[in-house]
C-alpha positions as CSV (number, residue, x, y, z in Angstrom):
1,M,82.7,62.5,114.6
2,S,83.8,65.5,112.5
3,E,87.1,65.4,110.6
4,A,88.5,68.1,112.9
5,A,87.6,66.0,115.9
6,A,89.1,62.9,114.4
7,I,92.4,64.8,113.8
8,D,92.4,66.2,117.3
9,A,92.1,62.6,118.7
10,D,95.4,61.9,117.0
11,T,97.3,65.1,117.5
12,D,96.1,68.2,119.4
13,L,95.8,70.8,116.8
14,R,96.0,73.5,119.4
15,E,99.5,72.3,120.2
16,V,100.4,72.3,116.5
17,E,98.9,75.8,116.1
18,A,100.9,77.1,119.1
19,L,104.2,75.9,117.5
20,A,103.2,77.3,114.1
21,V,102.6,80.7,115.8
22,E,106.0,80.5,117.5
23,L,107.7,79.7,114.2
24,A,105.9,82.5,112.4
25,G,107.0,84.8,115.2
26,I,110.6,83.7,114.9
27,A,110.5,84.4,111.2
28,G,108.9,87.8,111.7
29,S,111.6,88.8,114.2
30,E,114.4,87.8,111.9
31,I,112.7,89.6,109.0
32,A,112.1,92.8,111.0
33,T,115.7,92.9,112.2
34,T,117.2,92.6,108.8
35,L,114.8,94.8,106.8
36,G,116.6,97.8,105.2
37,G,120.0,96.2,105.4
38,I,122.3,95.3,102.5
39,L,121.4,91.7,101.8
40,K,123.1,89.0,99.8
41,V,120.6,88.2,97.0
42,R,120.6,85.5,94.4
43,Y,118.1,84.5,91.7
44,K,116.7,81.1,91.0
45,T,117.3,79.4,87.7
46,A,114.6,79.8,85.0
47,A,114.0,79.0,81.4
48,T,114.7,82.5,80.1
49,E,117.1,85.3,81.2
50,D,114.1,87.6,81.7
51,A,112.3,85.1,83.9
52,V,115.3,84.4,86.2
53,W,115.2,87.9,87.6
54,R,111.6,87.4,88.9
55,D,112.5,85.0,91.7
56,P,115.0,86.4,94.2
57,V,116.2,84.6,97.3
58,S,117.8,86.5,100.1
59,E,120.2,85.2,102.7
60,V,117.4,85.8,105.2
61,D,115.1,83.3,103.5
62,Q,117.5,80.4,104.0
63,H,118.5,81.4,107.5
64,V,114.8,81.7,108.6
65,E,113.9,78.3,107.1
66,S,116.9,76.7,108.8
67,L,115.7,78.1,112.2
68,I,112.2,76.8,111.6
69,R,113.4,73.4,110.6
70,T,115.6,73.1,113.7
71,R,112.8,74.1,116.1
72,L,110.2,71.9,114.4
73,A,112.5,68.9,114.6
74,E,112.6,69.3,118.4
75,Q,108.9,69.1,118.9
76,F,107.6,67.0,116.0
77,P,110.6,65.1,114.6
78,G,108.5,62.7,112.5
79,H,106.5,65.3,110.7
80,D,107.4,66.1,107.1
81,I,108.4,69.6,105.9
82,I,108.1,71.1,102.4
83,G,110.1,74.3,102.5
84,E,110.6,76.7,99.6
85,E,114.4,77.0,100.1
86,M,115.5,73.5,101.2
87,D,114.7,70.1,99.6
88,E,115.3,68.0,102.8
89,R,112.2,65.9,103.7
90,P,112.6,64.5,107.2
91,G,109.3,62.7,107.3
92,R,108.3,61.8,103.8
93,D,104.8,60.1,103.6
94,H,103.9,61.2,107.1
95,D,100.3,62.3,107.5
96,Y,101.4,65.7,108.8
97,V,103.2,68.0,106.4
98,W,104.5,71.5,107.3
99,A,104.6,73.8,104.2
100,V,107.0,76.7,105.0
101,D,107.7,79.9,103.1
102,P,110.2,81.9,105.2
103,I,109.5,85.1,103.3
104,D,106.5,85.3,100.9
105,G,107.0,88.5,98.9
106,T,110.8,88.3,98.8
107,A,111.0,90.8,95.9
108,N,109.2,93.3,98.1
109,F,111.5,92.5,101.0
110,V,114.8,92.9,99.2
111,N,113.6,96.2,97.9
112,G,112.6,97.4,101.3
113,F,108.9,97.6,100.3
114,P,107.1,96.6,103.6
115,V,104.5,94.1,102.3
116,F,105.5,90.5,102.9
117,A,104.8,87.6,105.2
118,A,106.2,84.4,106.7
119,S,103.9,81.5,106.0
120,I,103.5,78.3,108.1
121,G,100.9,75.9,106.9
122,V,100.2,72.4,108.3
123,L,98.5,69.7,106.3
124,H,96.9,66.5,107.6
125,K,96.6,64.0,104.7
126,G,96.7,66.9,102.4
127,R,94.0,69.0,104.1
128,P,95.1,72.4,105.5
129,V,94.4,72.2,109.3
130,V,96.7,74.9,110.8
131,G,97.9,78.2,109.5
132,A,100.1,80.9,111.0
133,L,101.1,83.9,109.0
134,W,103.4,86.6,110.3
135,C,102.3,89.6,108.2
136,S,104.1,93.0,107.9
137,I,100.6,94.6,107.6
138,S,97.3,93.9,109.2
139,H,93.8,95.1,110.1
140,A,95.4,96.3,113.3
141,L,97.9,98.6,111.5
142,R,100.9,96.7,112.8
143,A,102.9,93.5,112.1
144,G,101.7,90.3,113.8
145,V,100.6,86.7,113.3
146,Y,97.2,85.6,111.9
147,H,96.6,82.1,113.0
148,A,93.9,79.3,113.2
149,H,93.3,75.6,113.4
150,A,90.6,73.5,111.8
151,G,87.4,73.9,113.9
152,G,88.8,77.0,115.7
153,K,88.6,80.7,115.2
154,L,90.7,83.1,113.2
155,R,92.9,85.0,115.6
156,F,95.6,87.8,115.4
157,D,98.2,87.5,118.0
158,G,95.8,85.6,120.1
159,A,92.8,87.9,119.8
160,D,89.7,86.9,117.9
161,V,89.3,88.5,114.5
162,T,85.7,89.4,113.5
163,P,85.6,90.9,110.0
164,K,83.4,94.0,109.7
165,V,81.4,94.7,106.6
166,N,80.6,98.3,105.7
167,P,77.4,98.3,103.6
168,Q,78.1,101.7,102.3
169,V,81.2,100.4,100.4
170,R,79.8,99.2,97.1
171,R,83.1,97.9,95.4
172,K,85.1,95.7,97.7
173,L,88.8,94.7,97.2
174,A,90.0,91.6,95.3
175,G,93.5,90.3,94.9
176,V,94.3,89.2,91.3
177,P,97.4,88.0,89.4
178,A,97.4,91.1,87.2
179,V,95.5,94.3,88.1
180,S,92.8,95.1,85.6
181,P,90.8,98.3,85.4
182,Q,87.8,96.3,84.1
183,S,87.2,94.2,87.2
184,G,83.4,94.1,87.1
185,F,82.6,93.5,90.8
186,W,85.8,94.8,92.6
187,E,88.6,97.2,93.0
188,T,91.6,95.0,92.2
189,R,94.9,94.8,94.0
190,K,98.2,92.9,93.5
191,T,100.5,92.9,96.6
192,G,103.3,90.6,95.5
193,S,102.5,88.2,98.3
194,A,99.9,85.4,98.2
195,A,100.2,84.9,101.9
196,I,99.4,88.5,102.6
197,E,96.4,88.4,100.3
198,C,95.1,85.2,101.9
199,A,95.4,86.9,105.3
200,M,93.6,90.0,104.1
201,V,90.8,87.8,102.8
202,A,90.5,85.9,106.0
203,A,90.4,89.2,108.0
204,G,87.7,90.6,105.7
205,L,89.9,93.4,104.2
206,M,89.6,91.7,100.8
207,Q,86.6,89.7,99.7
208,V,88.4,87.4,97.4
209,A,91.8,86.6,95.8
210,R,92.9,84.6,92.8
211,F,96.3,83.0,92.3
212,A,97.4,81.8,88.8
213,S,100.0,79.2,89.8
214,P,101.0,79.3,93.4
215,N,103.3,76.9,95.2
216,I,102.0,74.9,98.1
217,W,104.1,76.9,100.6
218,D,102.6,80.1,99.3
219,V,99.0,79.3,100.2
220,A,98.8,76.3,102.5
221,G,98.7,78.4,105.7
222,G,96.5,81.1,104.1
223,I,93.9,78.6,103.0
224,A,93.6,77.3,106.6
225,L,93.0,81.0,107.7
226,V,90.4,81.6,105.1
227,E,88.5,78.4,106.0
228,A,88.6,79.3,109.7
229,S,87.0,82.7,108.9
230,G,84.2,80.9,107.0
231,G,85.6,81.3,103.5
232,V,86.0,78.7,100.7
233,T,88.6,77.6,98.2
234,R,88.2,76.6,94.5
235,Q,90.8,75.2,92.2
236,S,91.3,74.9,88.5
237,F,93.7,73.1,86.1
238,D,93.0,75.4,83.1
239,G,91.8,78.7,84.7
240,L,88.4,78.2,83.3
241,S,86.6,75.4,85.1
242,W,86.6,75.5,88.9
243,T,85.9,72.9,91.5
244,P,85.8,73.0,95.3
245,M,89.2,72.3,96.9
246,Y,89.3,70.5,100.2
247,R,92.9,69.2,100.2
248,F,96.2,69.4,98.3
249,E,96.8,66.5,95.9
250,P,100.4,65.5,94.9
251,G,101.8,66.8,91.7
252,K,104.6,65.0,89.8
253,D,108.3,65.6,89.7
254,A,110.5,65.4,86.6
255,S,110.6,61.6,86.9
256,G,106.8,61.3,87.2
257,N,106.8,60.6,90.9
258,A,103.9,61.9,93.0
259,D,104.9,64.5,95.5
260,L,103.1,67.3,97.3
261,R,106.0,69.6,96.7
262,Y,105.0,69.8,93.0
263,W,101.3,70.7,93.5
264,R,100.5,73.6,91.2
265,R,97.0,74.8,90.4
266,A,95.1,78.0,90.0
267,I,93.0,78.8,93.1
268,V,90.5,81.3,94.3
269,V,89.8,82.0,98.0
270,G,87.2,84.2,99.6
271,T,83.6,84.4,100.7
272,A,81.3,81.9,98.9
273,E,79.5,84.6,96.9
274,A,82.7,86.4,95.9
275,V,84.5,83.1,94.9
276,E,81.5,82.2,92.7
277,Q,81.7,85.6,91.0
278,M,85.5,85.5,90.7
279,C,85.5,82.0,89.1
280,A,82.8,83.1,86.6
281,A,84.9,86.2,85.7
282,A,88.4,84.7,86.1
283,E,89.1,84.5,82.4
284,T,88.8,88.2,82.0
285,L,90.9,89.2,85.0
């Protein structure tokens, strides 16, 4: 029996996916309603004054996460949640963990720059098995939800997504932490949203994307989408040596306790060939 089938025997991933899509849609509606308004914005604490201004949080982030937590508790009250904005863990040590980023790309959002996402990722024993990303941009030239479950197809608002490759385009797009004119294989881009870049990779608009130090809520849903579209993920502790990544492993908090919330590694997602090339070239990008 495949791992996906074994998971389905315990919990129907299609039901989990349906709720993830609903939650991503709720987040998207709230984001769209408030975009362009005058928002209350605060900044997270950081080691230096310069660094603190890099991590904004809007009132919408917290409101959306609260809505998601309330709805999730109605259907799967035992499942755990790791959210960017709230520390509450309703099902610590449960096999199913929902990793939630109410707005990925908040700096874009608070500036009215329309490139951001709401990311819902579901892990089973650390493995990404469901992803639902409401994205402000898409291959369909409109906002909508990319979604998938392990063993299923990549979809956008319920319709199958089949990436198309134009053989006449010699230099494909790649998402990187810092744009470099000397990319070797690709034209590089930096969108300000890891979730958006994962969705673009899954949909075939980018071949590959590398993230220097993402949080689990930034990429859990996106990795599920990339894998559903036939892509792969590699991870690195030092940014130089890369190994296949099949599941998230707990990091350690300030007291040395193991916790998935503190997972932090460099990762590369994309087609197998592009990931191989990116990992080989990562130290120069």
